[in-house]
TORKOL-4160 file (C-alpha; in steps of 0.2 Angstrom, whole numbers, padded with zeros to 4 digits, m for minus):
295
<pt num="1" X="0508" Y="0493" Z="0396"/>
<pt num="2" X="0499" Y="0508" Z="0402"/>
<pt num="3" X="0494" Y="0509" Z="0420"/>
<pt num="4" X="0489" Y="0522" Z="0433"/>
<pt num="5" X="0501" Y="0524" Z="0447"/>
<pt num="6" X="0500" Y="0529" Z="0465"/>
<pt num="7" X="0507" Y="0546" Z="0469"/>
<pt num="8" X="0511" Y="0554" Z="0486"/>
<pt num="9" X="0517" Y="0571" Z="0492"/>
<pt num="10" X="0526" Y="0569" Z="0509"/>
<pt num="11" X="0538" Y="0578" Z="0521"/>
<pt num="12" X="0552" Y="0570" Z="0532"/>
<pt num="13" X="0551" Y="0573" Z="0551"/>
<pt num="14" X="0568" Y="0575" Z="0558"/>
<pt num="15" X="0564" Y="0576" Z="0576"/>
<pt num="16" X="0571" Y="0559" Z="0581"/>
<pt num="17" X="0588" Y="0552" Z="0580"/>
<pt num="18" X="0584" Y="0542" Z="0564"/>
<pt num="19" X="0574" Y="0549" Z="0549"/>
<pt num="20" X="0568" Y="0543" Z="0532"/>
<pt num="21" X="0584" Y="0552" Z="0526"/>
<pt num="22" X="0595" Y="0539" Z="0533"/>
<pt num="23" X="0586" Y="0526" Z="0522"/>
<pt num="24" X="0589" Y="0537" Z="0506"/>
<pt num="25" X="0607" Y="0540" Z="0511"/>
<pt num="26" X="0612" Y="0523" Z="0517"/>
<pt num="27" X="0599" Y="0511" Z="0510"/>
<pt num="28" X="0581" Y="0506" Z="0515"/>
<pt num="29" X="0587" Y="0492" Z="0526"/>
<pt num="30" X="0595" Y="0504" Z="0539"/>
<pt num="31" X="0578" Y="0509" Z="0544"/>
<pt num="32" X="0568" Y="0501" Z="0558"/>
<pt num="33" X="0559" Y="0484" Z="0553"/>
<pt num="34" X="0541" Y="0481" Z="0555"/>
<pt num="35" X="0538" Y="0462" Z="0556"/>
<pt num="36" X="0520" Y="0456" Z="0559"/>
<pt num="37" X="0524" Y="0437" Z="0557"/>
<pt num="38" X="0519" Y="0435" Z="0539"/>
<pt num="39" X="0537" Y="0431" Z="0534"/>
<pt num="40" X="0541" Y="0448" Z="0526"/>
<pt num="41" X="0550" Y="0463" Z="0533"/>
<pt num="42" X="0544" Y="0480" Z="0530"/>
<pt num="43" X="0557" Y="0494" Z="0532"/>
<pt num="44" X="0554" Y="0512" Z="0538"/>
<pt num="45" X="0535" Y="0512" Z="0539"/>
<pt num="46" X="0531" Y="0513" Z="0557"/>
<pt num="47" X="0536" Y="0525" Z="0571"/>
<pt num="48" X="0548" Y="0519" Z="0585"/>
<pt num="49" X="0556" Y="0528" Z="0600"/>
<pt num="50" X="0570" Y="0533" Z="0588"/>
<pt num="51" X="0562" Y="0535" Z="0571"/>
<pt num="52" X="0547" Y="0544" Z="0563"/>
<pt num="53" X="0540" Y="0539" Z="0546"/>
<pt num="54" X="0536" Y="0551" Z="0533"/>
<pt num="55" X="0520" Y="0561" Z="0535"/>
<pt num="56" X="0509" Y="0561" Z="0519"/>
<pt num="57" X="0502" Y="0578" Z="0513"/>
<pt num="58" X="0493" Y="0571" Z="0498"/>
<pt num="59" X="0489" Y="0555" Z="0490"/>
<pt num="60" X="0485" Y="0556" Z="0471"/>
<pt num="61" X="0484" Y="0544" Z="0456"/>
<pt num="62" X="0490" Y="0547" Z="0439"/>
<pt num="63" X="0478" Y="0547" Z="0424"/>
<pt num="64" X="0478" Y="0534" Z="0410"/>
<pt num="65" X="0489" Y="0543" Z="0397"/>
<pt num="66" X="0484" Y="0561" Z="0399"/>
<pt num="67" X="0492" Y="0572" Z="0386"/>
<pt num="68" X="0503" Y="0559" Z="0378"/>
<pt num="69" X="0488" Y="0549" Z="0371"/>
<pt num="70" X="0477" Y="0564" Z="0368"/>
<pt num="71" X="0477" Y="0559" Z="0349"/>
<pt num="72" X="0465" Y="0545" Z="0353"/>
<pt num="73" X="0448" Y="0550" Z="0346"/>
<pt num="74" X="0432" Y="0544" Z="0354"/>
<pt num="75" X="0415" Y="0551" Z="0351"/>
<pt num="76" X="0411" Y="0568" Z="0360"/>
<pt num="77" X="0428" Y="0567" Z="0370"/>
<pt num="78" X="0439" Y="0582" Z="0372"/>
<pt num="79" X="0453" Y="0577" Z="0383"/>
<pt num="80" X="0461" Y="0587" Z="0397"/>
<pt num="81" X="0480" Y="0591" Z="0395"/>
<pt num="82" X="0485" Y="0591" Z="0413"/>
<pt num="83" X="0479" Y="0583" Z="0429"/>
<pt num="84" X="0478" Y="0596" Z="0443"/>
<pt num="85" X="0478" Y="0590" Z="0461"/>
<pt num="86" X="0474" Y="0601" Z="0476"/>
<pt num="87" X="0472" Y="0597" Z="0495"/>
<pt num="88" X="0469" Y="0607" Z="0510"/>
<pt num="89" X="0483" Y="0603" Z="0523"/>
<pt num="90" X="0479" Y="0615" Z="0537"/>
<pt num="91" X="0478" Y="0601" Z="0549"/>
<pt num="92" X="0497" Y="0598" Z="0547"/>
<pt num="93" X="0501" Y="0616" Z="0551"/>
<pt num="94" X="0508" Y="0612" Z="0568"/>
<pt num="95" X="0521" Y="0601" Z="0560"/>
<pt num="96" X="0525" Y="0613" Z="0546"/>
<pt num="97" X="0525" Y="0630" Z="0554"/>
<pt num="98" X="0542" Y="0639" Z="0558"/>
<pt num="99" X="0552" Y="0624" Z="0552"/>
<pt num="100" X="0564" Y="0621" Z="0538"/>
<pt num="101" X="0557" Y="0605" Z="0530"/>
<pt num="102" X="0561" Y="0593" Z="0516"/>
<pt num="103" X="0546" Y="0589" Z="0505"/>
<pt num="104" X="0546" Y="0575" Z="0492"/>
<pt num="105" X="0535" Y="0568" Z="0479"/>
<pt num="106" X="0535" Y="0550" Z="0473"/>
<pt num="107" X="0525" Y="0542" Z="0458"/>
<pt num="108" X="0527" Y="0523" Z="0456"/>
<pt num="109" X="0532" Y="0521" Z="0438"/>
<pt num="110" X="0533" Y="0508" Z="0425"/>
<pt num="111" X="0535" Y="0520" Z="0410"/>
<pt num="112" X="0552" Y="0525" Z="0405"/>
<pt num="113" X="0545" Y="0542" Z="0400"/>
<pt num="114" X="0541" Y="0546" Z="0418"/>
<pt num="115" X="0530" Y="0560" Z="0424"/>
<pt num="116" X="0533" Y="0579" Z="0426"/>
<pt num="117" X="0527" Y="0586" Z="0442"/>
<pt num="118" X="0525" Y="0604" Z="0447"/>
<pt num="119" X="0522" Y="0607" Z="0466"/>
<pt num="120" X="0516" Y="0622" Z="0475"/>
<pt num="121" X="0511" Y="0626" Z="0493"/>
<pt num="122" X="0501" Y="0641" Z="0496"/>
<pt num="123" X="0498" Y="0649" Z="0513"/>
<pt num="124" X="0481" Y="0659" Z="0514"/>
<pt num="125" X="0478" Y="0671" Z="0529"/>
<pt num="126" X="0461" Y="0665" Z="0535"/>
<pt num="127" X="0450" Y="0666" Z="0550"/>
<pt num="128" X="0443" Y="0648" Z="0548"/>
<pt num="129" X="0446" Y="0637" Z="0563"/>
<pt num="130" X="0440" Y="0620" Z="0557"/>
<pt num="131" X="0457" Y="0612" Z="0562"/>
<pt num="132" X="0460" Y="0617" Z="0580"/>
<pt num="133" X="0474" Y="0604" Z="0583"/>
<pt num="134" X="0491" Y="0610" Z="0589"/>
<pt num="135" X="0500" Y="0593" Z="0588"/>
<pt num="136" X="0504" Y="0581" Z="0574"/>
<pt num="137" X="0512" Y="0564" Z="0578"/>
<pt num="138" X="0517" Y="0553" Z="0564"/>
<pt num="139" X="0512" Y="0535" Z="0566"/>
<pt num="140" X="0514" Y="0525" Z="0550"/>
<pt num="141" X="0515" Y="0526" Z="0531"/>
<pt num="142" X="0516" Y="0510" Z="0521"/>
<pt num="143" X="0518" Y="0518" Z="0504"/>
<pt num="144" X="0534" Y="0511" Z="0497"/>
<pt num="145" X="0542" Y="0527" Z="0492"/>
<pt num="146" X="0559" Y="0518" Z="0490"/>
<pt num="147" X="0551" Y="0505" Z="0479"/>
<pt num="148" X="0566" Y="0505" Z="0467"/>
<pt num="149" X="0578" Y="0503" Z="0481"/>
<pt num="150" X="0569" Y="0487" Z="0488"/>
<pt num="151" X="0556" Y="0494" Z="0499"/>
<pt num="152" X="0542" Y="0481" Z="0498"/>
<pt num="153" X="0524" Y="0483" Z="0494"/>
<pt num="154" X="0512" Y="0484" Z="0509"/>
<pt num="155" X="0505" Y="0467" Z="0510"/>
<pt num="156" X="0505" Y="0465" Z="0529"/>
<pt num="157" X="0486" Y="0464" Z="0530"/>
<pt num="158" X="0486" Y="0446" Z="0524"/>
<pt num="159" X="0490" Y="0443" Z="0543"/>
<pt num="160" X="0477" Y="0445" Z="0557"/>
<pt num="161" X="0489" Y="0457" Z="0566"/>
<pt num="162" X="0489" Y="0469" Z="0551"/>
<pt num="163" X="0498" Y="0485" Z="0555"/>
<pt num="164" X="0501" Y="0488" Z="0574"/>
<pt num="165" X="0510" Y="0503" Z="0581"/>
<pt num="166" X="0515" Y="0507" Z="0599"/>
<pt num="167" X="0517" Y="0526" Z="0603"/>
<pt num="168" X="0520" Y="0536" Z="0619"/>
<pt num="169" X="0512" Y="0553" Z="0623"/>
<pt num="170" X="0522" Y="0565" Z="0633"/>
<pt num="171" X="0506" Y="0574" Z="0638"/>
<pt num="172" X="0487" Y="0572" Z="0638"/>
<pt num="173" X="0480" Y="0574" Z="0620"/>
<pt num="174" X="0463" Y="0582" Z="0619"/>
<pt num="175" X="0451" Y="0579" Z="0604"/>
<pt num="176" X="0462" Y="0566" Z="0596"/>
<pt num="177" X="0460" Y="0561" Z="0578"/>
<pt num="178" X="0468" Y="0549" Z="0567"/>
<pt num="179" X="0471" Y="0556" Z="0550"/>
<pt num="180" X="0470" Y="0540" Z="0540"/>
<pt num="181" X="0473" Y="0539" Z="0521"/>
<pt num="182" X="0469" Y="0522" Z="0513"/>
<pt num="183" X="0469" Y="0515" Z="0495"/>
<pt num="184" X="0467" Y="0496" Z="0490"/>
<pt num="185" X="0477" Y="0489" Z="0476"/>
<pt num="186" X="0477" Y="0473" Z="0466"/>
<pt num="187" X="0471" Y="0477" Z="0448"/>
<pt num="188" X="0463" Y="0461" Z="0443"/>
<pt num="189" X="0446" Y="0454" Z="0444"/>
<pt num="190" X="0448" Y="0447" Z="0462"/>
<pt num="191" X="0461" Y="0460" Z="0467"/>
<pt num="192" X="0457" Y="0472" Z="0482"/>
<pt num="193" X="0457" Y="0487" Z="0470"/>
<pt num="194" X="0440" Y="0481" Z="0464"/>
<pt num="195" X="0433" Y="0472" Z="0480"/>
<pt num="196" X="0426" Y="0482" Z="0494"/>
<pt num="197" X="0435" Y="0478" Z="0510"/>
<pt num="198" X="0432" Y="0485" Z="0528"/>
<pt num="199" X="0446" Y="0495" Z="0536"/>
<pt num="200" X="0445" Y="0493" Z="0555"/>
<pt num="201" X="0455" Y="0504" Z="0567"/>
<pt num="202" X="0459" Y="0498" Z="0585"/>
<pt num="203" X="0464" Y="0510" Z="0599"/>
<pt num="204" X="0473" Y="0501" Z="0613"/>
<pt num="205" X="0465" Y="0484" Z="0608"/>
<pt num="206" X="0447" Y="0490" Z="0605"/>
<pt num="207" X="0439" Y="0493" Z="0589"/>
<pt num="208" X="0436" Y="0512" Z="0587"/>
<pt num="209" X="0431" Y="0514" Z="0569"/>
<pt num="210" X="0427" Y="0502" Z="0554"/>
<pt num="211" X="0422" Y="0508" Z="0536"/>
<pt num="212" X="0423" Y="0502" Z="0518"/>
<pt num="213" X="0434" Y="0514" Z="0508"/>
<pt num="214" X="0426" Y="0515" Z="0491"/>
<pt num="215" X="0425" Y="0527" Z="0476"/>
<pt num="216" X="0410" Y="0526" Z="0464"/>
<pt num="217" X="0412" Y="0542" Z="0456"/>
<pt num="218" X="0427" Y="0538" Z="0444"/>
<pt num="219" X="0417" Y="0540" Z="0428"/>
<pt num="220" X="0417" Y="0559" Z="0433"/>
<pt num="221" X="0435" Y="0560" Z="0428"/>
<pt num="222" X="0434" Y="0551" Z="0411"/>
<pt num="223" X="0441" Y="0566" Z="0401"/>
<pt num="224" X="0458" Y="0565" Z="0411"/>
<pt num="225" X="0460" Y="0547" Z="0405"/>
<pt num="226" X="0461" Y="0546" Z="0386"/>
<pt num="227" X="0471" Y="0529" Z="0385"/>
<pt num="228" X="0459" Y="0520" Z="0398"/>
<pt num="229" X="0454" Y="0502" Z="0393"/>
<pt num="230" X="0438" Y="0504" Z="0383"/>
<pt num="231" X="0427" Y="0489" Z="0385"/>
<pt num="232" X="0413" Y="0481" Z="0373"/>
<pt num="233" X="0400" Y="0486" Z="0386"/>
<pt num="234" X="0403" Y="0504" Z="0384"/>
<pt num="235" X="0413" Y="0507" Z="0400"/>
<pt num="236" X="0431" Y="0512" Z="0401"/>
<pt num="237" X="0442" Y="0505" Z="0415"/>
<pt num="238" X="0444" Y="0522" Z="0422"/>
<pt num="239" X="0425" Y="0522" Z="0425"/>
<pt num="240" X="0426" Y="0507" Z="0437"/>
<pt num="241" X="0423" Y="0509" Z="0455"/>
<pt num="242" X="0438" Y="0506" Z="0466"/>
<pt num="243" X="0445" Y="0504" Z="0484"/>
<pt num="244" X="0445" Y="0523" Z="0488"/>
<pt num="245" X="0454" Y="0530" Z="0472"/>
<pt num="246" X="0450" Y="0535" Z="0454"/>
<pt num="247" X="0463" Y="0538" Z="0440"/>
<pt num="248" X="0467" Y="0556" Z="0439"/>
<pt num="249" X="0461" Y="0561" Z="0457"/>
<pt num="250" X="0466" Y="0565" Z="0475"/>
<pt num="251" X="0461" Y="0552" Z="0488"/>
<pt num="252" X="0454" Y="0562" Z="0503"/>
<pt num="253" X="0459" Y="0557" Z="0521"/>
<pt num="254" X="0447" Y="0551" Z="0534"/>
<pt num="255" X="0448" Y="0559" Z="0551"/>
<pt num="256" X="0444" Y="0546" Z="0564"/>
<pt num="257" X="0439" Y="0553" Z="0581"/>
<pt num="258" X="0448" Y="0544" Z="0596"/>
<pt num="259" X="0442" Y="0555" Z="0610"/>
<pt num="260" X="0454" Y="0562" Z="0624"/>
<pt num="261" X="0470" Y="0552" Z="0626"/>
<pt num="262" X="0480" Y="0551" Z="0642"/>
<pt num="263" X="0499" Y="0553" Z="0643"/>
<pt num="264" X="0508" Y="0537" Z="0642"/>
<pt num="265" X="0509" Y="0522" Z="0630"/>
<pt num="266" X="0495" Y="0518" Z="0618"/>
<pt num="267" X="0493" Y="0506" Z="0602"/>
<pt num="268" X="0485" Y="0509" Z="0586"/>
<pt num="269" X="0481" Y="0494" Z="0574"/>
<pt num="270" X="0474" Y="0494" Z="0557"/>
<pt num="271" X="0466" Y="0478" Z="0550"/>
<pt num="272" X="0460" Y="0474" Z="0533"/>
<pt num="273" X="0455" Y="0457" Z="0526"/>
<pt num="274" X="0467" Y="0457" Z="0512"/>
<pt num="275" X="0463" Y="0445" Z="0497"/>
<pt num="276" X="0475" Y="0431" Z="0493"/>
<pt num="277" X="0488" Y="0431" Z="0479"/>
<pt num="278" X="0484" Y="0423" Z="0462"/>
<pt num="279" X="0499" Y="0418" Z="0452"/>
<pt num="280" X="0510" Y="0433" Z="0451"/>
<pt num="281" X="0495" Y="0445" Z="0455"/>
<pt num="282" X="0494" Y="0451" Z="0473"/>
<pt num="283" X="0484" Y="0464" Z="0483"/>
<pt num="284" X="0491" Y="0477" Z="0495"/>
<pt num="285" X="0485" Y="0492" Z="0504"/>
<pt num="286" X="0494" Y="0509" Z="0505"/>
<pt num="287" X="0489" Y="0517" Z="0522"/>
<pt num="288" X="0496" Y="0532" Z="0531"/>
<pt num="289" X="0491" Y="0538" Z="0548"/>
<pt num="290" X="0496" Y="0554" Z="0559"/>
<pt num="291" X="0488" Y="0558" Z="0576"/>
<pt num="292" X="0481" Y="0575" Z="0578"/>
<pt num="293" X="0475" Y="0583" Z="0594"/>
<pt num="294" X="0478" Y="0597" Z="0606"/>
<pt num="295" X="0491" Y="0596" Z="0621"/>
């Protein structure tokens, strides 16, 4: 079986008494539980008073069989040999600067051959001031980085509560934005990978933003996907439009404006009409969110 897998580059905030490291060292079940009443328990995905989840730097997706299956011959196709991914992470600068940090990368994997990853972070001296925020606050990351240690897939959107996080601001936060990365999964005909679904963000109980994350440009990356399923109608599976991702690409974050937030308690909620399970097939949504702004 050849599938495309979700990849992520992340770092581990260690500014609270508990961190994702505790899960890596002592087991995922030592991390705080998120329970929204759907009968499942999700570990280490939401911020609490004593715990910060990982902050996602980049979401990417592996290509179908790049390099290993470049011997496959199709008309007029000269396959690429590596998948390059690049992302501007200047908005995370306040959480990265002048700190010693642990940075990790994870690729969900069903191939015993695995993947080879080379990771580089470059600092450019620049006068650009697109990102003016001086604060980064981790809120949630549902991507199950510890999948092999029993961390569950993010299926919490089958419940009306979806994903709900309470956080406390020590100071007023001006020009707040939610940096929100979302991708839908469930790779069969009725799965959320192939069915457009609205993502709605609620701040303090009021809907602030709703959009349908969708990519219709996946055919642009055909040459990175030699072992994509090739259909009788002339399409390949890597060409198909998807819920905000394409095989062999980066998924861009959405920057959702939240206005000025006062010091004190607030809530953020994400709701998605996740599709039902069919037999052993299920849908899930990998979402991560960090609060940006200026104190």
